[in-house]
C-alpha positions in Angstrom: 120.4 91.2 88.5 118.6 93.9 86.5 114.9 94.7 86.8 114.0 93.0 83.5 115.2 89.6 84.6 113.6 90.1 88.1 110.3 90.9 86.4 110.7 87.8 84.2 111.3 85.5 87.2 108.4 87.1 89.1 106.1 86.5 86.1 107.2 82.9 85.8 106.7 82.3 89.5 103.2 83.8 89.3 102.2 81.6 86.4 103.5 78.5 88.2 101.5 79.5 91.3 98.3 80.0 89.3 98.7 76.7 87.4 99.3 75.0 90.8 96.2 76.5 92.4 94.0 75.7 89.4 95.3 72.2 89.1 94.7 71.6 92.8 91.2 72.9 92.6 90.4 70.8 89.5 91.8 67.6 91.0 89.9 68.0 94.3 86.5 69.1 92.8 83.5 67.3 94.2 81.7 64.6 92.1 78.8 66.3 90.4 77.2 63.2 88.9 73.6 62.4 89.8 72.7 58.9 91.1 71.4 57.8 87.6 74.8 58.7 86.1 76.6 56.8 88.8 74.5 53.7 88.2 75.0 54.0 84.5 78.8 54.3 84.9 78.7 51.3 87.3 76.8 49.2 84.8 79.4 50.1 82.1 82.2 49.0 84.3 80.7 45.6 85.2 82.7 43.7 82.5 85.9 45.0 84.2 85.0 43.6 87.6 82.6 44.2 90.5 85.2 46.2 92.5 85.7 48.7 89.6 81.9 48.9 89.2 81.4 49.6 92.9 83.9 52.4 92.7 81.6 54.2 90.3 78.9 54.4 92.9 81.0 56.4 95.3 81.5 60.1 95.5 85.1 60.4 94.3 87.2 63.4 93.2 89.1 63.4 89.9 92.3 62.9 92.0 90.7 59.7 93.4 89.8 58.5 90.0 93.3 59.2 88.7 94.9 57.3 91.5 92.6 54.3 90.9 93.4 54.3 87.2 97.1 54.3 88.0 96.7 51.4 90.4 94.7 49.5 87.8 97.4 50.0 85.2 100.0 48.9 87.7 98.0 45.7 88.4 97.5 45.0 84.8 101.2 45.4 84.1 102.1 43.0 86.9 99.6 40.4 85.6 101.0 40.8 82.1 104.6 40.4 83.1 104.0 37.4 85.4 102.4 35.3 82.6 
């Protein structure tokens, strides 16, 4: 291995590490909405069900929201294929 390819691999590793750290920090950032925004979001979600509206009142990270959205899509797919 020459120094050029070693430097290339080191640069790629550093970029992947930085992207990983930034992604982790973004997905685990605290919820910065104020109570009025939470209530407004909950009211907007009422047509989708009380459980989804109640989620909007909780302090949730973007990762929690992403997981909830994935579960909702999975539930919707199960309902659609069972009919």
